[in-house]
N, CA, C and O atoms as CSV, one atom per row, in Angstrom:
chain,resi,resn,atom,element,x,y,z
A,1,MET,N,N,106.978,96.373,111.181
A,1,MET,CA,C,108.288,96.018,110.238
A,1,MET,C,C,108.252,97.387,108.902
A,1,MET,O,O,107.645,98.354,108.442
A,2,ASN,N,N,109.068,96.770,108.837
A,2,ASN,CA,C,109.645,98.046,107.691
A,2,ASN,C,C,109.935,97.554,106.726
A,2,ASN,O,O,110.739,98.210,106.064
A,3,LEU,N,N,109.438,96.075,106.067
A,3,LEU,CA,C,109.733,95.434,105.091
A,3,LEU,C,C,109.753,96.441,103.631
A,3,LEU,O,O,108.853,97.018,103.020
A,4,ARG,N,N,111.004,96.350,103.455
A,4,ARG,CA,C,111.268,96.944,101.890
A,4,ARG,C,C,110.855,96.199,100.694
A,4,ARG,O,O,110.798,94.978,100.843
A,5,HIS,N,N,110.546,96.688,99.506
A,5,HIS,CA,C,110.498,95.926,98.301
A,5,HIS,C,C,111.729,94.874,97.509
A,5,HIS,O,O,111.767,93.882,96.782
A,6,ASP,N,N,112.545,95.716,98.109
A,6,ASP,CA,C,113.868,94.923,97.227
A,6,ASP,C,C,114.720,94.729,98.215
A,6,ASP,O,O,115.888,95.119,98.210
A,7,MET,N,N,113.839,93.748,99.643
A,7,MET,CA,C,114.458,93.101,100.081
A,7,MET,C,C,115.231,91.759,99.801
A,7,MET,O,O,116.276,91.352,100.310
A,8,LEU,N,N,114.127,90.980,98.503
A,8,LEU,CA,C,114.495,90.023,97.655
A,8,LEU,C,C,114.724,90.486,96.778
A,8,LEU,O,O,114.428,91.657,96.542
A,9,ASN,N,N,115.497,89.515,95.778
A,9,ASN,CA,C,115.703,89.521,94.075
A,9,ASN,C,C,114.802,89.469,93.648
A,9,ASN,O,O,114.347,88.365,93.948
A,10,HIS,N,N,113.762,90.270,92.742
A,10,HIS,CA,C,113.036,89.658,91.892
A,10,HIS,C,C,113.472,90.213,90.576
A,10,HIS,O,O,113.938,91.332,90.367
A,11,GLY,N,N,113.160,88.888,89.400
A,11,GLY,CA,C,113.395,89.079,88.139
A,11,GLY,C,C,112.551,90.068,87.289
A,11,GLY,O,O,111.521,90.389,87.882
A,12,VAL,N,N,112.688,90.611,86.130
A,12,VAL,CA,C,111.255,91.900,86.135
A,12,VAL,C,C,110.232,90.873,84.703
A,12,VAL,O,O,110.987,90.478,83.814
A,13,ASN,N,N,109.074,90.577,84.544
A,13,ASN,CA,C,108.732,90.376,83.604
A,13,ASN,C,C,107.491,90.895,83.183
A,13,ASN,O,O,106.968,91.616,84.034
A,14,VAL,N,N,106.717,90.725,81.910
A,14,VAL,CA,C,105.970,91.662,80.976
A,14,VAL,C,C,104.643,90.691,81.431
A,14,VAL,O,O,104.898,89.505,81.221
A,15,VAL,N,N,103.395,90.900,81.961
A,15,VAL,CA,C,102.786,90.361,81.915
A,15,VAL,C,C,101.850,90.635,80.866
A,15,VAL,O,O,102.396,91.341,80.019
A,16,THR,N,N,100.582,90.346,80.558
A,16,THR,CA,C,100.365,90.425,78.982
A,16,THR,C,C,98.434,89.418,79.304
A,16,THR,O,O,98.131,88.492,80.057
A,17,ALA,N,N,97.690,90.162,78.394
A,17,ALA,CA,C,96.486,89.761,78.585
A,17,ALA,C,C,95.544,90.254,77.619
A,17,ALA,O,O,95.764,91.412,77.264
A,18,ALA,N,N,94.749,89.796,77.202
A,18,ALA,CA,C,93.957,90.272,75.714
A,18,ALA,C,C,92.060,89.566,75.885
A,18,ALA,O,O,91.855,88.359,75.756
A,19,HIS,N,N,90.997,90.486,76.152
A,19,HIS,CA,C,89.804,90.067,76.197
A,19,HIS,C,C,88.884,90.874,75.080
A,19,HIS,O,O,89.221,91.988,74.679
A,20,GLU,N,N,88.086,90.426,74.771
A,20,GLU,CA,C,87.165,91.095,73.804
A,20,GLU,C,C,87.683,92.583,72.872
A,20,GLU,O,O,87.220,93.719,72.966
A,21,GLY,N,N,88.905,92.026,71.891
A,21,GLY,CA,C,89.618,93.042,71.505
A,21,GLY,C,C,90.409,93.848,72.023
A,21,GLY,O,O,91.031,94.608,71.281
A,22,ARG,N,N,90.640,93.908,73.767
A,22,ARG,CA,C,91.155,94.749,74.139
A,22,ARG,C,C,92.769,94.344,74.720
A,22,ARG,O,O,92.678,93.480,75.592
A,23,THR,N,N,93.765,94.631,74.532
A,23,THR,CA,C,95.083,94.138,75.010
A,23,THR,C,C,95.580,95.092,76.013
A,23,THR,O,O,95.239,96.245,76.277
A,24,GLY,N,N,96.731,94.085,76.640
A,24,GLY,CA,C,96.967,95.020,77.694
A,24,GLY,C,C,98.286,94.304,78.551
A,24,GLY,O,O,98.373,93.083,78.674
A,25,GLY,N,N,99.374,95.342,79.167
A,25,GLY,CA,C,100.128,94.669,79.525
A,25,GLY,C,C,100.982,95.258,80.711
A,25,GLY,O,O,100.822,96.478,80.689
A,26,LEU,N,N,101.887,94.865,81.814
A,26,LEU,CA,C,102.141,95.567,82.833
A,26,LEU,C,C,103.804,94.995,83.433
A,26,LEU,O,O,104.371,94.177,82.708
A,27,ALA,N,N,104.085,95.170,83.939
A,27,ALA,CA,C,105.926,94.862,84.414
A,27,ALA,C,C,105.190,94.710,85.984
A,27,ALA,O,O,104.366,95.352,86.635
A,28,VAL,N,N,106.039,93.414,86.177
A,28,VAL,CA,C,105.988,92.965,87.324
A,28,VAL,C,C,107.021,91.927,87.822
A,28,VAL,O,O,107.476,90.971,87.194
A,29,ALA,N,N,107.306,92.337,89.144
A,29,ALA,CA,C,108.947,91.931,89.615
A,29,ALA,C,C,108.298,90.321,90.413
A,29,ALA,O,O,108.957,89.304,90.628
A,30,TRP,N,N,106.502,90.616,90.786
A,30,TRP,CA,C,106.477,89.450,91.266
A,30,TRP,C,C,105.197,88.238,91.059
A,30,TRP,O,O,104.019,87.989,91.318
A,31,ALA,N,N,106.623,87.648,90.283
A,31,ALA,CA,C,105.987,86.034,89.245
A,31,ALA,C,C,107.131,84.912,89.879
A,31,ALA,O,O,108.328,84.946,90.166
A,32,THR,N,N,106.391,84.238,89.905
A,32,THR,CA,C,107.425,83.177,90.127
A,32,THR,C,C,106.796,82.118,89.852
A,32,THR,O,O,105.570,82.026,89.895
A,33,GLN,N,N,107.925,80.800,89.401
A,33,GLN,CA,C,107.218,79.461,89.180
A,33,GLN,C,C,106.988,78.633,90.851
A,33,GLN,O,O,107.800,78.685,91.775
A,34,VAL,N,N,105.650,77.907,90.858
A,34,VAL,CA,C,105.515,77.278,92.321
A,34,VAL,C,C,105.734,76.263,91.592
A,34,VAL,O,O,106.585,75.595,92.180
A,35,ALA,N,N,105.373,75.654,90.411
A,35,ALA,CA,C,105.209,74.079,90.116
A,35,ALA,C,C,105.855,73.692,89.000
A,35,ALA,O,O,106.748,74.420,88.566
A,36,THR,N,N,105.605,72.776,88.498
A,36,THR,CA,C,106.648,72.429,87.393
A,36,THR,C,C,105.677,73.149,85.844
A,36,THR,O,O,106.110,73.596,84.782
A,37,GLU,N,N,104.553,73.016,86.255
A,37,GLU,CA,C,103.807,73.668,85.347
A,37,GLU,C,C,102.664,75.297,85.600
A,37,GLU,O,O,101.788,75.933,85.014
A,38,ARG,N,N,103.347,75.304,86.694
A,38,ARG,CA,C,102.147,76.240,87.253
A,38,ARG,C,C,103.157,77.865,87.683
A,38,ARG,O,O,104.057,77.851,88.523
A,39,VAL,N,N,102.765,79.063,86.945
A,39,VAL,CA,C,103.154,80.302,88.100
A,39,VAL,C,C,102.160,80.641,88.738
A,39,VAL,O,O,101.107,80.009,88.824
A,40,LEU,N,N,102.422,81.662,89.231
A,40,LEU,CA,C,101.940,82.352,90.784
A,40,LEU,C,C,102.803,83.755,89.999
A,40,LEU,O,O,104.002,83.895,89.760
A,41,ILE,N,N,101.558,84.721,89.724
A,41,ILE,CA,C,101.348,86.425,89.864
A,41,ILE,C,C,100.418,87.095,90.829
A,41,ILE,O,O,99.353,86.651,91.259
A,42,CYS,N,N,101.052,88.349,91.123
A,42,CYS,CA,C,100.683,89.476,91.955
A,42,CYS,C,C,100.317,90.272,91.133
A,42,CYS,O,O,101.295,90.466,90.411
A,43,VAL,N,N,99.128,91.123,90.645
A,43,VAL,CA,C,98.439,91.894,90.270
A,43,VAL,C,C,97.373,92.954,90.762
A,43,VAL,O,O,96.181,92.676,90.897
A,44,GLY,N,N,97.827,93.980,90.973
A,44,GLY,CA,C,96.690,95.417,91.948
A,44,GLY,C,C,95.426,95.637,91.347
A,44,GLY,O,O,95.086,95.433,90.181
A,45,SER,N,N,94.819,96.051,92.239
A,45,SER,CA,C,93.730,96.264,91.973
A,45,SER,C,C,93.038,97.438,90.994
A,45,SER,O,O,91.839,97.568,90.745
A,46,GLN,N,N,94.389,98.418,90.417
A,46,GLN,CA,C,94.381,99.657,89.714
A,46,GLN,C,C,94.527,98.755,88.461
A,46,GLN,O,O,93.991,99.160,87.429
A,47,SER,N,N,95.198,97.573,88.440
A,47,SER,CA,C,95.595,97.369,86.774
A,47,SER,C,C,93.921,97.016,85.733
A,47,SER,O,O,92.858,96.458,86.004
A,48,THR,N,N,94.422,97.623,84.643
A,48,THR,CA,C,93.595,97.115,83.382
A,48,THR,C,C,93.754,95.836,82.853
A,48,THR,O,O,92.923,95.162,82.245
A,49,THR,N,N,95.052,95.537,83.183
A,49,THR,CA,C,95.630,93.969,82.445
A,49,THR,C,C,95.021,92.937,83.402
A,49,THR,O,O,94.876,91.816,82.916
A,50,ARG,N,N,94.552,93.152,84.968
A,50,ARG,CA,C,94.255,92.533,85.609
A,50,ARG,C,C,93.032,91.495,85.043
A,50,ARG,O,O,92.941,90.278,84.883
A,51,GLU,N,N,91.774,93.155,84.743
A,51,GLU,CA,C,90.531,93.149,84.559
A,51,GLU,C,C,90.582,91.713,82.774
A,51,GLU,O,O,89.989,90.635,82.744
A,52,LEU,N,N,91.266,92.171,81.892
A,52,LEU,CA,C,91.675,91.043,81.241
A,52,LEU,C,C,91.916,89.888,81.451
A,52,LEU,O,O,91.551,88.905,80.807
A,53,ILE,N,N,92.662,89.963,82.539
A,53,ILE,CA,C,93.140,88.382,82.956
A,53,ILE,C,C,92.092,87.382,82.961
A,53,ILE,O,O,91.799,86.360,82.341
A,54,LEU,N,N,91.374,88.519,84.489
A,54,LEU,CA,C,90.007,87.783,84.890
A,54,LEU,C,C,88.740,87.682,84.172
A,54,LEU,O,O,87.733,87.103,84.579
A,55,GLY,N,N,88.907,88.397,82.889
A,55,GLY,CA,C,87.969,88.790,81.610
A,55,GLY,C,C,87.824,87.036,81.151
A,55,GLY,O,O,86.950,86.182,81.298
A,56,SER,N,N,89.531,87.084,80.378
A,56,SER,CA,C,89.845,86.017,79.563
A,56,SER,C,C,90.238,84.644,80.355
A,56,SER,O,O,89.854,83.592,79.842
A,57,GLY,N,N,90.862,84.597,81.378
A,57,GLY,CA,C,90.770,83.991,82.099
A,57,GLY,C,C,92.436,83.263,81.427
A,57,GLY,O,O,92.724,82.081,81.616
A,58,ALA,N,N,93.046,83.910,80.916
A,58,ALA,CA,C,94.237,83.414,80.442
A,58,ALA,C,C,95.419,84.871,80.349
A,58,ALA,O,O,95.142,86.068,80.262
A,59,PHE,N,N,96.772,84.192,80.408
A,59,PHE,CA,C,97.502,85.192,80.646
A,59,PHE,C,C,98.463,85.211,80.322
A,59,PHE,O,O,98.600,83.991,80.234
A,60,ALA,N,N,100.134,85.908,79.781
A,60,ALA,CA,C,101.632,85.360,79.417
A,60,ALA,C,C,102.142,86.287,80.363
A,60,ALA,O,O,101.858,87.350,80.915
A,61,VAL,N,N,103.061,85.374,80.304
A,61,VAL,CA,C,104.005,86.123,81.491
A,61,VAL,C,C,105.758,86.250,80.494
A,61,VAL,O,O,106.363,85.244,80.122
A,62,ASN,N,N,106.119,87.301,80.315
A,62,ASN,CA,C,107.158,87.045,79.370
A,62,ASN,C,C,108.327,87.836,79.897
A,62,ASN,O,O,108.352,89.019,80.235
A,63,VAL,N,N,109.334,86.898,79.897
A,63,VAL,CA,C,110.484,87.255,80.555
A,63,VAL,C,C,111.482,87.988,80.075
A,63,VAL,O,O,111.957,87.899,78.943
A,64,LEU,N,N,111.852,88.817,81.050
A,64,LEU,CA,C,112.714,90.026,80.160
A,64,LEU,C,C,114.205,89.939,80.258
A,64,LEU,O,O,114.461,89.751,81.447
A,65,ARG,N,N,115.280,89.989,79.569
A,65,ARG,CA,C,116.601,90.202,79.862
A,65,ARG,C,C,116.966,91.696,80.338
A,65,ARG,O,O,116.279,92.679,80.063
A,66,ARG,N,N,118.525,91.722,81.331
A,66,ARG,CA,C,119.254,92.524,81.380
A,66,ARG,C,C,119.011,93.883,80.661
A,66,ARG,O,O,118.885,95.000,81.162
A,67,ASP,N,N,118.978,93.508,79.389
A,67,ASP,CA,C,119.199,94.929,78.190
A,67,ASP,C,C,117.652,95.435,77.950
A,67,ASP,O,O,117.492,96.278,77.067
A,68,GLN,N,N,116.970,95.160,78.384
A,68,GLN,CA,C,115.496,95.122,78.430
A,68,GLN,C,C,114.653,96.473,79.177
A,68,GLN,O,O,113.498,96.854,78.983
A,69,LEU,N,N,115.749,97.038,80.127
A,69,LEU,CA,C,115.443,98.545,80.616
A,69,LEU,C,C,114.526,99.038,80.332
A,69,LEU,O,O,113.714,99.234,81.236
A,70,GLU,N,N,114.098,99.602,78.584
A,70,GLU,CA,C,113.067,100.145,78.406
A,70,GLU,C,C,111.794,99.583,77.921
A,70,GLU,O,O,110.897,100.383,77.653
A,71,THR,N,N,111.552,98.099,77.744
A,71,THR,CA,C,110.926,97.332,77.570
A,71,THR,C,C,109.646,97.300,78.886
A,71,THR,O,O,108.419,97.235,78.799
A,72,ALA,N,N,110.719,97.390,80.277
A,72,ALA,CA,C,110.098,97.396,81.263
A,72,ALA,C,C,109.714,98.450,81.629
A,72,ALA,O,O,108.673,98.457,82.285
A,73,ARG,N,N,110.371,99.678,81.361
A,73,ARG,CA,C,109.563,100.983,81.829
A,73,ARG,C,C,108.416,101.549,80.717
A,73,ARG,O,O,107.727,102.562,80.840
A,74,ARG,N,N,108.424,100.624,79.642
A,74,ARG,CA,C,106.798,101.174,78.454
A,74,ARG,C,C,106.001,100.602,79.201
A,74,ARG,O,O,104.872,101.067,79.353
A,75,PHE,N,N,106.539,99.082,80.050
A,75,PHE,CA,C,104.928,98.537,80.641
A,75,PHE,C,C,105.323,98.483,81.880
A,75,PHE,O,O,105.125,97.386,82.402
A,76,GLY,N,N,105.830,99.301,82.562
A,76,GLY,CA,C,105.500,99.666,84.075
A,76,GLY,C,C,104.741,101.025,84.202
A,76,GLY,O,O,103.960,101.138,85.148
A,77,GLY,N,N,104.899,102.059,83.340
A,77,GLY,CA,C,104.322,103.194,83.407
A,77,GLY,C,C,102.998,103.016,82.656
A,77,GLY,O,O,102.977,102.336,81.630
A,78,GLY,N,N,101.606,103.753,83.254
A,78,GLY,CA,C,100.876,104.456,82.544
A,78,GLY,C,C,99.634,103.309,83.055
A,78,GLY,O,O,99.762,102.565,84.028
A,79,HIS,N,N,98.295,103.372,82.058
A,79,HIS,CA,C,97.215,102.261,82.320
A,79,HIS,C,C,97.087,101.672,81.116
A,79,HIS,O,O,97.236,102.581,80.298
A,80,SER,N,N,96.904,100.701,80.575
A,80,SER,CA,C,96.715,99.919,79.263
A,80,SER,C,C,95.584,100.497,78.963
A,80,SER,O,O,95.337,100.328,77.769
A,81,ALA,N,N,94.667,101.193,79.589
A,81,ALA,CA,C,93.360,101.886,78.761
A,81,ALA,C,C,93.312,103.069,78.808
A,81,ALA,O,O,92.256,103.696,78.883
A,82,GLU,N,N,94.653,103.670,78.766
A,82,GLU,CA,C,94.749,104.904,78.274
A,82,GLU,C,C,96.215,104.864,77.639
A,82,GLU,O,O,96.449,106.056,77.442
A,83,VAL,N,N,97.367,104.108,77.199
A,83,VAL,CA,C,98.172,104.207,76.457
A,83,VAL,C,C,98.458,102.982,75.679
A,83,VAL,O,O,98.365,101.935,76.320
A,84,ASP,N,N,98.700,102.915,74.757
A,84,ASP,CA,C,98.641,101.871,73.934
A,84,ASP,C,C,100.526,101.540,74.564
A,84,ASP,O,O,101.442,102.353,74.688
A,85,LYS,N,N,100.499,99.915,74.858
A,85,LYS,CA,C,101.775,99.897,75.895
A,85,LYS,C,C,102.670,99.179,74.770
A,85,LYS,O,O,103.889,99.013,74.819
A,86,PHE,N,N,101.654,98.731,73.585
A,86,PHE,CA,C,102.058,97.624,72.481
A,86,PHE,C,C,102.635,98.462,71.443
A,86,PHE,O,O,103.390,97.763,70.767
A,87,GLU,N,N,102.603,99.616,71.045
A,87,GLU,CA,C,102.433,100.848,69.959
A,87,GLU,C,C,104.369,100.173,69.678
A,87,GLU,O,O,104.886,100.061,70.790
A,88,GLY,N,N,105.129,99.864,68.809
A,88,GLY,CA,C,106.220,99.891,68.086
A,88,GLY,C,C,106.957,98.486,68.657
A,88,GLY,O,O,108.170,98.325,68.524
A,89,VAL,N,N,105.918,97.290,69.437
A,89,VAL,CA,C,106.570,96.212,70.592
A,89,VAL,C,C,106.209,95.341,69.541
A,89,VAL,O,O,105.049,95.515,69.168
A,90,ALA,N,N,106.917,94.341,68.867
A,90,ALA,CA,C,106.955,93.191,67.998
A,90,ALA,C,C,106.718,92.217,69.464
A,90,ALA,O,O,107.307,92.042,70.531
A,91,TYR,N,N,104.921,91.506,68.469
A,91,TYR,CA,C,104.549,90.601,68.995
A,91,TYR,C,C,103.679,89.766,68.440
A,91,TYR,O,O,103.185,90.042,67.347
A,92,HIS,N,N,103.353,88.594,69.122
A,92,HIS,CA,C,102.139,87.866,68.617
A,92,HIS,C,C,101.288,87.221,69.653
A,92,HIS,O,O,101.563,87.148,70.851
A,93,LEU,N,N,100.073,86.695,68.981
A,93,LEU,CA,C,99.181,86.386,69.797
A,93,LEU,C,C,99.053,84.875,69.797
A,93,LEU,O,O,98.857,84.235,68.764
A,94,GLY,N,N,99.204,84.179,71.343
A,94,GLY,CA,C,99.080,82.926,71.215
A,94,GLY,C,C,97.739,82.046,71.289
A,94,GLY,O,O,96.671,82.367,70.768
A,95,GLN,N,N,97.984,80.879,72.029
A,95,GLN,CA,C,96.685,79.926,72.352
A,95,GLN,C,C,95.496,80.777,72.169
A,95,GLN,O,O,94.728,81.023,71.238
A,96,THR,N,N,95.666,81.243,73.772
A,96,THR,CA,C,94.530,82.141,74.288
A,96,THR,C,C,94.101,83.586,74.008
A,96,THR,O,O,93.294,84.287,74.618
A,97,GLY,N,N,94.648,83.780,73.215
A,97,GLY,CA,C,95.110,85.131,72.743
A,97,GLY,C,C,96.228,86.423,73.420
A,97,GLY,O,O,96.653,87.553,73.181
A,98,ALA,N,N,96.286,85.618,74.135
A,98,ALA,CA,C,97.263,86.667,75.048
A,98,ALA,C,C,98.379,87.246,73.959
A,98,ALA,O,O,98.512,86.548,72.954
A,99,PRO,N,N,99.100,88.305,74.036
A,99,PRO,CA,C,100.189,88.844,73.257
A,99,PRO,C,C,101.412,88.038,74.102
A,99,PRO,O,O,101.650,87.940,75.306
A,100,LEU,N,N,102.025,87.546,72.973
A,100,LEU,CA,C,103.843,87.297,73.315
A,100,LEU,C,C,104.711,87.435,72.741
A,100,LEU,O,O,104.998,86.859,71.692
A,101,LEU,N,N,105.594,88.597,73.572
A,101,LEU,CA,C,106.505,89.519,73.289
A,101,LEU,C,C,107.357,88.885,72.530
A,101,LEU,O,O,107.921,87.942,73.086
A,102,ASP,N,N,107.765,89.184,70.945
A,102,ASP,CA,C,108.836,88.254,70.312
A,102,ASP,C,C,110.073,88.756,71.085
A,102,ASP,O,O,110.617,87.785,71.611
A,103,ASP,N,N,110.755,89.965,71.364
A,103,ASP,CA,C,111.763,89.928,72.007
A,103,ASP,C,C,111.990,89.996,73.455
A,103,ASP,O,O,111.954,91.063,74.068
A,104,CYS,N,N,112.239,88.782,74.041
A,104,CYS,CA,C,111.783,88.491,75.388
A,104,CYS,C,C,113.041,87.576,75.322
A,104,CYS,O,O,113.726,87.475,74.305
A,105,ALA,N,N,113.334,86.807,76.685
A,105,ALA,CA,C,114.138,85.802,77.093
A,105,ALA,C,C,113.329,84.453,76.424
A,105,ALA,O,O,113.857,83.698,75.607
A,106,ALA,N,N,112.059,84.323,76.898
A,106,ALA,CA,C,111.407,83.477,76.967
A,106,ALA,C,C,109.680,83.795,77.759
A,106,ALA,O,O,109.428,84.428,78.784
A,107,SER,N,N,108.750,83.091,76.828
A,107,SER,CA,C,107.217,83.545,77.128
A,107,SER,C,C,106.860,82.244,77.671
A,107,SER,O,O,107.327,81.141,77.388
A,108,LEU,N,N,105.554,82.702,78.860
A,108,LEU,CA,C,104.823,81.392,79.079
A,108,LEU,C,C,103.481,81.941,79.130
A,108,LEU,O,O,103.192,83.002,79.684
A,109,GLU,N,N,102.681,81.179,78.533
A,109,GLU,CA,C,101.102,81.517,78.286
A,109,GLU,C,C,100.196,80.206,79.216
A,109,GLU,O,O,100.115,78.989,79.055
A,110,CYS,N,N,99.716,80.985,80.037
A,110,CYS,CA,C,98.870,80.370,81.303
A,110,CYS,C,C,97.561,80.482,81.107
A,110,CYS,O,O,97.161,81.482,80.510
A,111,GLU,N,N,96.786,79.664,81.482
A,111,GLU,CA,C,95.355,79.658,81.774
A,111,GLU,C,C,95.108,79.825,83.204
A,111,GLU,O,O,95.592,78.968,83.944
A,112,ALA,N,N,94.360,80.892,83.780
A,112,ALA,CA,C,94.401,81.129,85.397
A,112,ALA,C,C,93.578,80.276,85.839
A,112,ALA,O,O,92.421,80.195,85.427
A,113,GLU,N,N,94.117,79.482,86.800
A,113,GLU,CA,C,93.351,77.860,87.585
A,113,GLU,C,C,92.543,78.638,89.285
A,113,GLU,O,O,91.429,78.542,89.800
A,114,HIS,N,N,94.059,79.497,89.726
A,114,HIS,CA,C,93.263,80.080,90.897
A,114,HIS,C,C,93.676,81.389,90.811
A,114,HIS,O,O,94.673,81.928,90.330
A,115,VAL,N,N,92.462,81.876,91.515
A,115,VAL,CA,C,92.934,83.704,91.814
A,115,VAL,C,C,92.838,83.715,93.485
A,115,VAL,O,O,91.690,83.343,93.728
A,116,TYR,N,N,93.385,83.922,94.474
A,116,TYR,CA,C,93.189,84.076,95.472
A,116,TYR,C,C,93.644,86.271,96.157
A,116,TYR,O,O,94.586,87.038,95.958
A,117,GLY,N,N,92.507,86.347,96.827
A,117,GLY,CA,C,92.369,87.660,97.258
A,117,GLY,C,C,91.342,88.541,97.276
A,117,GLY,O,O,90.505,88.306,96.404
A,118,GLU,N,N,91.129,89.423,97.930
A,118,GLU,CA,C,89.570,90.410,97.786
A,118,GLU,C,C,90.025,91.757,97.488
A,118,GLU,O,O,90.996,92.055,98.184
A,119,GLY,N,N,89.688,92.590,96.763
A,119,GLY,CA,C,89.829,93.682,96.610
A,119,GLY,C,C,91.020,94.102,95.926
A,119,GLY,O,O,91.037,94.329,94.716
A,120,GLY,N,N,92.201,94.229,96.825
A,120,GLY,CA,C,92.789,94.728,96.189
A,120,GLY,C,C,94.048,94.474,95.712
A,120,GLY,O,O,94.242,95.079,94.658
A,121,GLU,N,N,95.333,93.563,96.214
A,121,GLU,CA,C,96.309,92.716,95.100
A,121,GLU,C,C,95.381,91.113,95.013
A,121,GLU,O,O,94.834,90.528,95.949
A,122,LYS,N,N,95.446,90.748,93.719
A,122,LYS,CA,C,95.142,89.726,93.147
A,122,LYS,C,C,96.260,88.715,93.326
A,122,LYS,O,O,97.328,89.079,92.832
A,123,LEU,N,N,96.260,87.567,93.900
A,123,LEU,CA,C,97.302,86.378,93.830
A,123,LEU,C,C,96.751,85.391,92.428
A,123,LEU,O,O,95.772,84.646,92.484
A,124,ILE,N,N,97.641,85.591,91.175
A,124,ILE,CA,C,96.700,84.223,90.422
A,124,ILE,C,C,97.501,83.349,89.873
A,124,ILE,O,O,98.511,83.637,89.232
A,125,VAL,N,N,97.011,82.033,90.140
A,125,VAL,CA,C,97.878,80.910,90.021
A,125,VAL,C,C,98.113,80.408,88.527
A,125,VAL,O,O,98.660,80.860,89.533
A,126,GLY,N,N,98.273,80.018,87.375
A,126,GLY,CA,C,98.114,79.715,86.093
A,126,GLY,C,C,98.637,78.562,85.429
A,126,GLY,O,O,99.803,78.934,85.294
A,127,ARG,N,N,98.607,77.862,85.117
A,127,ARG,CA,C,99.056,76.559,84.464
A,127,ARG,C,C,99.502,76.966,83.044
A,127,ARG,O,O,98.988,77.782,82.279
A,128,VAL,N,N,100.599,76.181,82.890
A,128,VAL,CA,C,101.370,76.701,81.974
A,128,VAL,C,C,100.883,76.079,80.765
A,128,VAL,O,O,100.595,74.891,80.908
A,129,ILE,N,N,100.648,76.758,79.152
A,129,ILE,CA,C,99.745,75.640,78.356
A,129,ILE,C,C,100.619,75.946,77.128
A,129,ILE,O,O,100.394,75.414,76.041
A,130,SER,N,N,101.737,76.919,77.357
A,130,SER,CA,C,102.691,76.742,76.043
A,130,SER,C,C,103.948,77.554,76.414
A,130,SER,O,O,103.870,78.398,77.307
A,131,ALA,N,N,104.961,77.357,75.841
A,131,ALA,CA,C,106.311,77.952,76.280
A,131,ALA,C,C,107.021,78.185,75.040
A,131,ALA,O,O,107.080,77.304,74.183
A,132,GLU,N,N,107.658,79.518,74.866
A,132,GLU,CA,C,108.405,79.997,73.782
A,132,GLU,C,C,109.890,80.171,74.579
A,132,GLU,O,O,110.131,81.060,75.396
A,133,PHE,N,N,110.705,79.247,74.201
A,133,PHE,CA,C,112.334,79.926,74.634
A,133,PHE,C,C,113.339,80.667,73.544
A,133,PHE,O,O,114.013,80.147,72.654
A,134,HIS,N,N,113.200,82.166,73.948
A,134,HIS,CA,C,114.028,82.246,72.810
A,134,HIS,C,C,115.640,82.416,73.047
A,134,HIS,O,O,116.594,82.352,72.272
A,135,GLU,N,N,115.516,82.693,74.641
A,135,GLU,CA,C,117.447,82.307,75.016
A,135,GLU,C,C,117.241,81.578,76.297
A,135,GLU,O,O,116.250,81.664,77.022
A,136,THR,N,N,118.256,80.883,76.476
A,136,THR,CA,C,118.561,79.769,77.476
A,136,THR,C,C,119.693,80.518,78.222
A,136,THR,O,O,119.561,80.488,79.445
A,137,ASP,N,N,120.706,81.142,77.786
A,137,ASP,CA,C,121.313,81.709,78.433
A,137,ASP,C,C,121.779,83.143,78.729
A,137,ASP,O,O,122.789,83.789,78.447
A,138,TYR,N,N,121.008,83.308,79.191
A,138,TYR,CA,C,120.636,85.467,79.551
A,138,TYR,C,C,120.827,86.057,81.093
A,138,TYR,O,O,120.775,85.318,82.076
A,139,THR,N,N,120.957,86.870,81.136
A,139,THR,CA,C,120.943,87.651,82.546
A,139,THR,C,C,119.577,88.206,82.406
A,139,THR,O,O,119.068,88.706,81.403
A,140,PRO,N,N,118.916,87.980,83.951
A,140,PRO,CA,C,117.447,88.482,83.943
A,140,PRO,C,C,117.985,90.138,84.179
A,140,PRO,O,O,119.123,90.495,84.482
A,141,LEU,N,N,116.829,90.964,83.945
A,141,LEU,CA,C,116.971,92.089,84.412
A,141,LEU,C,C,116.204,91.887,85.926
A,141,LEU,O,O,115.140,91.297,86.117
A,142,ILE,N,N,116.956,92.470,86.814
A,142,ILE,CA,C,116.757,92.740,88.507
A,142,ILE,C,C,115.659,93.963,88.747
A,142,ILE,O,O,115.962,95.132,88.509
A,143,TYR,N,N,114.321,93.561,89.256
A,143,TYR,CA,C,113.776,94.784,90.296
A,143,TYR,C,C,114.572,95.604,91.298
A,143,TYR,O,O,114.871,94.926,92.280
A,144,ARG,N,N,114.903,96.563,91.335
A,144,ARG,CA,C,114.898,97.154,92.795
A,144,ARG,C,C,113.924,98.437,93.291
A,144,ARG,O,O,113.026,98.793,92.528
A,145,GLU,N,N,114.028,98.819,94.004
A,145,GLU,CA,C,113.030,99.617,94.744
A,145,GLU,C,C,113.233,101.101,93.283
A,145,GLU,O,O,112.401,101.394,92.423
A,146,SER,N,N,113.972,101.436,93.407
A,146,SER,CA,C,114.227,102.683,92.783
A,146,SER,C,C,114.186,102.659,91.633
A,146,SER,O,O,114.017,103.726,91.043
A,147,ASP,N,N,114.323,101.446,90.903
A,147,ASP,CA,C,114.646,101.634,89.441
A,147,ASP,C,C,115.024,100.129,89.330
A,147,ASP,O,O,115.204,99.465,90.351
A,148,TYR,N,N,115.187,99.405,87.641
A,148,TYR,CA,C,115.772,98.528,87.633
A,148,TYR,C,C,117.195,97.785,87.692
A,148,TYR,O,O,117.253,96.558,87.625
């Protein structure tokens, strides 16, 4: 079977986390609401941000608008351990210490409740503990295999 990554439409989000004075973030297309107050994210084993999520037990999902292509590219490239992805990006810290982007459609701050998977990708279910809605009428940035 040759299932392409762009067979289904996925909105682009920036997942952020902080732990022991370090911050990290990555652009993800695999984040979804799975219940009224639960979200599911998928984060690969190579991700520094995943280490921060597992260490802190918390993360934020920052929902991007169609006009935020540069933000997606900033957080989609490089590793947080090597590059300061937050340089020049306005953000504030949420209740858990996770960075919440000031310029996005919404930010959902979550406590990690369940982690599934061994080794490679981890599926992480988070309980939303706070939400900031900056825009209610927006067009989301959509992920495509070749670009956004």
